[in-house]
MARDOGU-467461 format. One record per residue (C-alpha): chain; x, y, z; residue in three letters. Coordinates in steps of 0.1 Angstrom, whole numbers. Layout:
REM MARDOGU-467461
c A; east X; north Y; up Z; r ALA
...
This chain:
REM MARDOGU-467461
c A; east 659; north 1449; up 1165; r MET
c A; east 695; north 1438; up 1152; r ILE
c A; east 723; north 1467; up 1152; r THR
c A; east 738; north 1458; up 1115; r PRO
c A; east 770; north 1459; up 1136; r GLY
c A; east 750; north 1429; up 1154; r THR
c A; east 744; north 1413; up 1122; r ALA
c A; east 782; north 1412; up 1107; r LYS
c A; east 790; north 1393; up 1139; r VAL
c A; east 758; north 1372; up 1134; r ALA
c A; east 768; north 1365; up 1100; r ARG
c A; east 808; north 1356; up 1108; r ARG
c A; east 802; north 1336; up 1141; r GLN
c A; east 772; north 1315; up 1126; r LEU
c A; east 749; north 1334; up 1146; r GLY
c A; east 768; north 1338; up 1178; r LEU
c A; east 783; north 1367; up 1196; r ALA
c A; east 798; north 1374; up 1230; r THR
c A; east 790; north 1398; up 1255; r ARG
c A; east 819; north 1418; up 1242; r HIS
c A; east 815; north 1418; up 1213; r GLN
c A; east 775; north 1431; up 1212; r LEU
c A; east 781; north 1457; up 1239; r THR
c A; east 819; north 1472; up 1225; r ALA
c A; east 822; north 1462; up 1190; r THR
c A; east 779; north 1461; up 1178; r ALA
c A; east 774; north 1490; up 1201; r GLY
c A; east 745; north 1473; up 1213; r VAL
c A; east 736; north 1486; up 1252; r PRO
c A; east 742; north 1462; up 1284; r GLY
c A; east 706; north 1465; up 1294; r ARG
c A; east 697; north 1455; up 1253; r THR
c A; east 715; north 1421; up 1257; r VAL
c A; east 701; north 1415; up 1291; r THR
c A; east 666; north 1421; up 1280; r SER
c A; east 668; north 1405; up 1247; r ARG
c A; east 681; north 1368; up 1266; r THR
c A; east 652; north 1367; up 1285; r ARG
c A; east 630; north 1339; up 1293; r PRO
c A; east 608; north 1337; up 1252; r GLY
c A; east 629; north 1368; up 1242; r GLY
c A; east 647; north 1364; up 1204; r PRO
c A; east 680; north 1354; up 1222; r TRP
c A; east 695; north 1326; up 1242; r GLN
c A; east 722; north 1325; up 1271; r ARG
c A; east 740; north 1294; up 1257; r LEU
c A; east 770; north 1299; up 1276; r LEU
c A; east 787; north 1326; up 1304; r PRO
c A; east 790; north 1357; up 1282; r ARG
c A; east 773; north 1344; up 1250; r VAL
c A; east 743; north 1343; up 1233; r TYR
c A; east 727; north 1329; up 1205; r LEU
c A; east 709; north 1352; up 1178; r LEU
c A; east 681; north 1328; up 1172; r GLN
c A; east 653; north 1319; up 1191; r THR
c A; east 656; north 1281; up 1174; r GLY
c A; east 679; north 1258; up 1192; r PRO
c A; east 719; north 1254; up 1186; r PRO
c A; east 736; north 1229; up 1161; r ASP
c A; east 765; north 1210; up 1169; r GLN
c A; east 787; north 1237; up 1149; r ARG
c A; east 771; north 1266; up 1171; r GLN
c A; east 777; north 1245; up 1203; r ARG
c A; east 813; north 1237; up 1195; r ALA
c A; east 818; north 1277; up 1184; r LEU
c A; east 804; north 1289; up 1218; r ALA
c A; east 832; north 1271; up 1234; r ALA
c A; east 855; north 1283; up 1211; r VAL
c A; east 840; north 1320; up 1217; r LEU
c A; east 837; north 1314; up 1253; r TYR
c A; east 875; north 1301; up 1259; r ALA
c A; east 888; north 1330; up 1242; r ALA
c A; east 901; north 1363; up 1253; r GLU
c A; east 877; north 1385; up 1254; r PRO
c A; east 894; north 1410; up 1231; r ALA
c A; east 905; north 1392; up 1208; r ALA
c A; east 890; north 1379; up 1173; r ASP
c A; east 872; north 1343; up 1186; r PRO
c A; east 876; north 1331; up 1149; r LEU
c A; east 919; north 1333; up 1149; r SER
c A; east 922; north 1302; up 1168; r GLY
c A; east 949; north 1325; up 1186; r GLU
c A; east 935; north 1320; up 1217; r THR
c A; east 913; north 1298; up 1220; r ALA
c A; east 915; north 1261; up 1198; r ALA
c A; east 884; north 1229; up 1203; r LEU
c A; east 904; north 1196; up 1210; r THR
c A; east 897; north 1164; up 1219; r GLY
c A; east 863; north 1142; up 1207; r ALA
c A; east 842; north 1177; up 1204; r ALA
c A; east 871; north 1184; up 1175; r ALA
c A; east 873; north 1149; up 1163; r LEU
c A; east 833; north 1145; up 1161; r SER
c A; east 835; north 1176; up 1139; r LEU
c A; east 851; north 1155; up 1118; r LEU
c A; east 830; north 1127; up 1115; r GLY
c A; east 852; north 1108; up 1133; r VAL
c A; east 827; north 1077; up 1159; r ARG
c A; east 823; north 1070; up 1193; r ASP
c A; east 832; north 1111; up 1205; r THR
c A; east 810; north 1127; up 1224; r PRO
c A; east 808; north 1169; up 1215; r PRO
c A; east 804; north 1178; up 1250; r ALA
c A; east 813; north 1188; up 1274; r PRO
c A; east 834; north 1207; up 1247; r ALA
c A; east 878; north 1206; up 1257; r ASP
c A; east 889; north 1235; up 1245; r VAL
c A; east 923; north 1246; up 1245; r LEU
c A; east 937; north 1279; up 1264; r ILE
c A; east 974; north 1292; up 1264; r ARG
c A; east 992; north 1291; up 1299; r ALA
c A; east 992; north 1306; up 1321; r PRO
c A; east 959; north 1318; up 1317; r ARG
c A; east 932; north 1302; up 1334; r ARG
c A; east 893; north 1298; up 1330; r LEU
c A; east 866; north 1281; up 1349; r VAL
c A; east 848; north 1259; up 1332; r GLY
c A; east 818; north 1251; up 1329; r THR
c A; east 786; north 1216; up 1324; r PRO
c A; east 792; north 1222; up 1282; r GLU
c A; east 832; north 1236; up 1284; r VAL
c A; east 863; north 1221; up 1301; r ARG
c A; east 888; north 1248; up 1292; r PRO
c A; east 925; north 1228; up 1285; r LEU
c A; east 955; north 1251; up 1294; r THR
c A; east 990; north 1245; up 1276; r THR
c A; east 1021; north 1260; up 1269; r SER
c A; east 1022; north 1236; up 1233; r ARG
c A; east 1000; north 1253; up 1214; r TRP
c A; east 992; north 1237; up 1186; r PRO
c A; east 988; north 1252; up 1149; r ARG
c A; east 948; north 1256; up 1141; r THR
c A; east 928; north 1246; up 1114; r ILE
c A; east 887; north 1255; up 1110; r THR
c A; east 864; north 1230; up 1108; r VAL
c A; east 830; north 1235; up 1101; r ALA
c A; east 834; north 1266; up 1107; r GLY
c A; east 850; north 1262; up 1142; r VAL
c A; east 883; north 1273; up 1158; r PRO
c A; east 901; north 1237; up 1162; r SER
c A; east 935; north 1217; up 1169; r THR
c A; east 949; north 1195; up 1137; r ARG
c A; east 934; north 1163; up 1137; r PRO
c A; east 967; north 1146; up 1152; r VAL
c A; east 969; north 1170; up 1183; r ARG
c A; east 926; north 1162; up 1186; r ALA
c A; east 931; north 1128; up 1187; r ALA
c A; east 956; north 1131; up 1210; r ALA
c A; east 941; north 1149; up 1237; r ASP
c A; east 911; north 1129; up 1231; r PHE
c A; east 930; north 1100; up 1243; r ALA
c A; east 949; north 1122; up 1271; r ALA
c A; east 912; north 1121; up 1288; r ARG
c A; east 900; north 1090; up 1275; r CYS
c A; east 896; north 1057; up 1302; r MET
c A; east 885; north 1033; up 1282; r SER
c A; east 912; north 1010; up 1261; r SER
c A; east 889; north 992; up 1236; r ASP
c A; east 878; north 1032; up 1226; r ARG
c A; east 914; north 1050; up 1224; r ILE
c A; east 919; north 1021; up 1203; r ARG
c A; east 890; north 1029; up 1182; r SER
c A; east 893; north 1063; up 1178; r VAL
c A; east 932; north 1066; up 1171; r LEU
c A; east 927; north 1041; up 1144; r ALA
c A; east 893; north 1058; up 1127; r GLN
c A; east 914; north 1094; up 1130; r VAL
c A; east 943; north 1075; up 1108; r VAL
c A; east 919; north 1053; up 1090; r GLN
c A; east 898; north 1081; up 1079; r SER
c A; east 930; north 1100; up 1068; r GLY
c A; east 931; north 1127; up 1085; r TRP
c A; east 966; north 1116; up 1102; r CYS
c A; east 997; north 1094; up 1094; r HIS
c A; east 1004; north 1068; up 1123; r PRO
c A; east 1038; north 1083; up 1127; r HIS
c A; east 1028; north 1118; up 1132; r ASP
c A; east 1000; north 1102; up 1156; r LEU
c A; east 1030; north 1086; up 1173; r HIS
c A; east 1051; north 1115; up 1178; r ALA
c A; east 1025; north 1134; up 1193; r GLU
c A; east 1013; north 1114; up 1216; r LEU
c A; east 1052; north 1114; up 1224; r ARG
c A; east 1058; north 1147; up 1225; r SER
c A; east 1026; north 1148; up 1250; r ALA
c A; east 1044; north 1119; up 1273; r ARG
c A; east 1011; north 1098; up 1269; r LEU
c A; east 1034; north 1066; up 1255; r LEU
c A; east 1034; north 1059; up 1290; r ALA
c A; east 999; north 1049; up 1293; r ARG
c A; east 999; north 1011; up 1283; r PRO
c A; east 965; north 1012; up 1264; r ALA
c A; east 977; north 1046; up 1242; r ILE
c A; east 1014; north 1029; up 1236; r ARG
c A; east 992; north 995; up 1225; r ALA
c A; east 972; north 1017; up 1200; r ALA
c A; east 1005; north 1034; up 1187; r ALA
c A; east 1016; north 1002; up 1183; r GLY
c A; east 996; north 991; up 1162; r GLU
c A; east 991; north 1016; up 1140; r LEU
c A; east 1027; north 1021; up 1136; r LEU
c A; east 1021; north 983; up 1125; r ALA
c A; east 993; north 989; up 1099; r GLY
c A; east 968; north 982; up 1117; r ILE
c A; east 935; north 1005; up 1111; r ARG
c A; east 904; north 993; up 1126; r SER
c A; east 894; north 973; up 1161; r PRO
c A; east 885; north 944; up 1143; r ALA
c A; east 918; north 944; up 1132; r GLU
c A; east 938; north 947; up 1162; r ALA
c A; east 918; north 918; up 1176; r ARG
c A; east 935; north 897; up 1148; r ALA
c A; east 968; north 907; up 1155; r ARG
c A; east 961; north 898; up 1190; r ASP
c A; east 947; north 870; up 1179; r ALA
c A; east 981; north 859; up 1156; r LEU
c A; east 1001; north 868; up 1182; r THR
c A; east 1020; north 838; up 1198; r GLY
c A; east 1009; north 812; up 1174; r THR
c A; east 1039; north 800; up 1148; r ASP
c A; east 1019; north 817; up 1112; r LEU
c A; east 1045; north 841; up 1099; r PRO
c A; east 1040; north 878; up 1113; r THR
c A; east 1019; north 892; up 1079; r PRO
c A; east 1016; north 930; up 1065; r LEU
c A; east 986; north 951; up 1074; r TRP
c A; east 970; north 973; up 1054; r ASN
c A; east 997; north 961; up 1025; r ALA
c A; east 990; north 981; up 991; r ARG
c A; east 987; north 949; up 963; r LEU
c A; east 992; north 961; up 929; r TYR
c A; east 994; north 940; up 891; r THR
c A; east 1027; north 933; up 873; r PRO
c A; east 1014; north 967; up 850; r ASP
c A; east 1013; north 993; up 885; r GLY
c A; east 974; north 987; up 888; r THR
c A; east 961; north 990; up 921; r PHE
c A; east 945; north 958; up 934; r LEU
c A; east 936; north 961; up 969; r ALA
c A; east 947; north 966; up 1004; r SER
c A; east 934; north 933; up 1024; r PRO
c A; east 938; north 938; up 1058; r ASP
c A; east 964; north 913; up 1064; r ALA
c A; east 985; north 899; up 1032; r TYR
c A; east 1014; north 868; up 1037; r TRP
c A; east 1034; north 884; up 1009; r PRO
c A; east 1061; north 853; up 1001; r ASP
c A; east 1027; north 831; up 999; r GLU
c A; east 1000; north 850; up 989; r GLY
c A; east 972; north 845; up 1013; r VAL
c A; east 953; north 871; up 1025; r ALA
c A; east 929; north 876; up 1054; r LEU
c A; east 900; north 898; up 1051; r GLU
c A; east 883; north 912; up 1085; r VAL
c A; east 845; north 919; up 1066; r ASP
c A; east 822; north 936; up 1089; r SER
c A; east 786; north 934; up 1085; r ALA
c A; east 785; north 971; up 1095; r GLU
c A; east 800; north 980; up 1066; r TYR
c A; east 789; north 952; up 1038; r HIS
c A; east 752; north 953; up 1046; r TYR
c A; east 739; north 969; up 1013; r THR
c A; east 735; north 947; up 979; r ARG
c A; east 762; north 971; up 964; r ASP
c A; east 790; north 974; up 992; r ALA
c A; east 781; north 932; up 997; r TRP
c A; east 790; north 929; up 955; r GLN
c A; east 821; north 948; up 960; r ALA
c A; east 839; north 929; up 987; r THR
c A; east 832; north 897; up 965; r LEU
c A; east 844; north 920; up 934; r ARG
c A; east 875; north 925; up 957; r ARG
c A; east 880; north 889; up 966; r ARG
c A; east 874; north 879; up 929; r LEU
c A; east 905; north 905; up 921; r ARG
c A; east 925; north 889; up 940; r LEU
c A; east 922; north 855; up 934; r GLU
c A; east 926; north 859; up 898; r ALA
c A; east 966; north 870; up 907; r HIS
c A; east 967; north 840; up 927; r GLY
c A; east 959; north 850; up 966; r ILE
c A; east 940; north 825; up 988; r LEU
c A; east 917; north 849; up 1009; r VAL
c A; east 906; north 837; up 1040; r ALA
c A; east 876; north 858; up 1052; r SER
c A; east 863; north 862; up 1089; r ALA
c A; east 837; north 890; up 1110; r THR
c A; east 848; north 908; up 1133; r PRO
c A; east 830; north 882; up 1157; r SER
c A; east 842; north 853; up 1145; r MET
c A; east 880; north 864; up 1153; r ILE
c A; east 866; north 878; up 1188; r ARG
c A; east 846; north 843; up 1192; r ASP
c A; east 862; north 814; up 1175; r THR
c A; east 899; north 823; up 1164; r PRO
c A; east 909; north 795; up 1164; r ASN
c A; east 890; north 782; up 1136; r GLU
c A; east 904; north 817; up 1114; r VAL
c A; east 943; north 809; up 1127; r ILE
c A; east 933; north 772; up 1110; r GLY
c A; east 922; north 783; up 1081; r ALA
c A; east 956; north 807; up 1074; r LEU
c A; east 973; north 776; up 1086; r HIS
c A; east 957; north 756; up 1058; r THR
c A; east 960; north 786; up 1033; r LEU
c A; east 994; north 791; up 1041; r LEU
c A; east 1010; north 750; up 1038; r THR
c A; east 989; north 750; up 1008; r LEU
c A; east 1005; north 778; up 990; r ALA
c A; east 1038; north 768; up 1001; r ALA
c A; east 1036; north 741; up 977; r THR
c A; east 1015; north 752; up 945; r ARG
c A; east 1040; north 759; up 913; r PRO
c A; east 1027; north 793; up 908; r THR
c A; east 1034; north 826; up 926; r PRO
c A; east 1006; north 852; up 928; r PRO
c A; east 1015; north 881; up 907; r THR
c A; east 1003; north 907; up 928; r ALA
c A; east 1031; north 931; up 945; r THR
c A; east 1034; north 944; up 975; r ALA
c A; east 1045; north 980; up 979; r ARG
c A; east 1036; north 985; up 1019; r GLY
c A; east 1017; north 1014; up 1033; r HIS
c A; east 1008; north 1047; up 1019; r GLN
c A; east 1013; north 1081; up 1032; r GLN
c A; east 979; north 1097; up 1039; r LEU
c A; east 974; north 1130; up 1035; r GLU
c A; east 949; north 1163; up 1050; r LEU
c A; east 920; north 1168; up 1032; r PRO
c A; east 926; north 1208; up 1032; r TRP
């Protein structure tokens, strides 16, 4: 039978409790904890000294919080984020960032404290303790720090580029803040991280756009604005094309089938293109695979449009205002 103290801890911690909380706070005898966590018992041992007080399998949030409970100092409030906080891929996974496996979970702990890791938990000792937040009930680092900690451990240039772009594109942090965090962590010495951060500062917001920028580099085409926000003369927002040449009024749209496979999404794409063309903007459309496999065709189309735009008598009626500062949604 669950005591009132045990129930209180479980309600507060997604059905989880540490051995210290059960014995010292809830008054559960140690032998009872051992008995209830035997095979077939009503509780489960997820990690050393961390228990799930239910019979069903844990979900992603419970596994993430279990990692924090394991890493937190036993006598501290584990939900405070003062002695342990989820970071890296596991923290980004809770935010819905793709290609960020939730396990093993990276958990920050304060230096000089040390903790033995497990197959499910990788403790990271740090002297740069960050501001922490709560995501889905789990104490976590802010997305900017989680992204930097992810990049520090990732060895794939493509994954670093993809994940950092998603974090910025989703609005979880501003590229300047991410660049500053990577610099503070001394990660900009790594070429892959430095290149990804530089792309984000230039306005790149996706791997497809990064490949488009790579394809344009070294050509005789002018340098475009990336993800500039375009407005009509009366100040109404018009669109934010992937690449835009303001002097010529030419836009490049990189349309991925992943985001345009439904009828509504495809019609929204066509309506955006019609709005741009209605204001005198010439639009070249390409898929990520076209930019990857046949970049010369895309460059040739852009070259033609830029040449045509230079000779037309009527300039576009849209104004580019650069990039918008993104705010955290909390």
